[in-house]
N, C-alpha and C positions, 0 to 999 in steps of 0.2 A: 875467414880466421886466418891468421898471420904467424909464423914462428920462426925463431932463428936458432942455430945450433951454438953459435958464438957471441952473440950479442944480446945485451940488457937494455931493456927500455924502461923509462921512467916518465910517467904519465901525470900531469897536472890539469884538472879542468880549470880555466880562465875564465870561463863565461858559460852560460847555458846548463844542460845538463845530459849526463851519458848514462846509458846502460853498458854495461861491460860485460863481455863472456870472456872467461878464462878456461882452458882446458889444458891439463897437464899430462904432456905425453910423455913424460919421463917415468910414469907409474904405470905398470901393466895393466892395460884395461881402459887406461886413461881417467881422470878424475875432472868434473866440470864443476863450475861455479858461476853465478852472476852477481853483480853488484852495482850500485850506482856512484857515480863521481858528480859533484857539483860543486862551485866555489862558495856556497853558502856553508858548507861543511868541509872547510878546507883539509884535504889530505893528499899525498903523494902516493900513487900506486907503482911499485916497483915489479917487472915483471921479467924473471931470468930467464936464459936460453931453455929451451924444450919446454915453454909454457906457452901454447897458441892463444891469440888475444882478437879480440874484434870488438867494435863498439856499434852503437845505435845512438845518434844524437838524438834526444827526445823533443828539444827545440833548437832554434839556431844557436849554435855553439862555439867556442874557442877551444881548443886542447893544445896545450904545452907538450911537445915530445920531444924527449931528450934520450939519446943513445950513446954505449960504450964503445962502438965500433964506426970508422969511417964506411959509407954506404959505398958498396961497389956490385951490389946484385948478387952475387956468389951465395949470400946467406938468408935469402929471401925466400919462404917456403908458405904452402898454404894448402887450405881446403875449406870445402865450402861450409858458409856460416849457419846454413839451415838443416845442415846432416843431420837426421833423427839421432844418430848416436851420441850426438853433445848433450842430450837432453835439455837444452835450453828453451824456454818461453821468452821468447822476444817479444817486446811491447807493441812491436808492429810487424803485422804478417808481411806486408809488401814494402820493404824499405827500398829506396834507391841506392844502387851498388853499381860499383864499376863493372866493365866487361870482363875484366880479370876475376874478379871475384864472383861472377854470375857463372862463369865457365870452370870454376876451380874443381879439381876432382873431389871426390868423397873422402870423410875421414878414414874409411876402411882402405884406400890407397896410400895413405901415410904411414911410413914406418919410421920410428924415432930409433936410432941406433947408439943414441948416447953421446 
């Protein structure tokens, strides 16, 4: 799960299908939700600063990913996608994840300061 303090993201599924996890760090205690994105039901997902986001490609897929800030690495934060505190039921128990995501801290170590 990744989040930004300054940047908004806009996602559009171009092909395939995605399960998306969202966790609002701006709310005390956090609020989580999952949804699906697929091009057969066109929609854009706007993710504001302070909302952690991650996705699982449910089949081979392409995601159009637009952002409001130029990337410089200083606004990239994250925590484990499988943290029990999220309350998510991901569709696959053993997804392929990057080393960075596999070794990310737990949700309890992340503090949203607004």
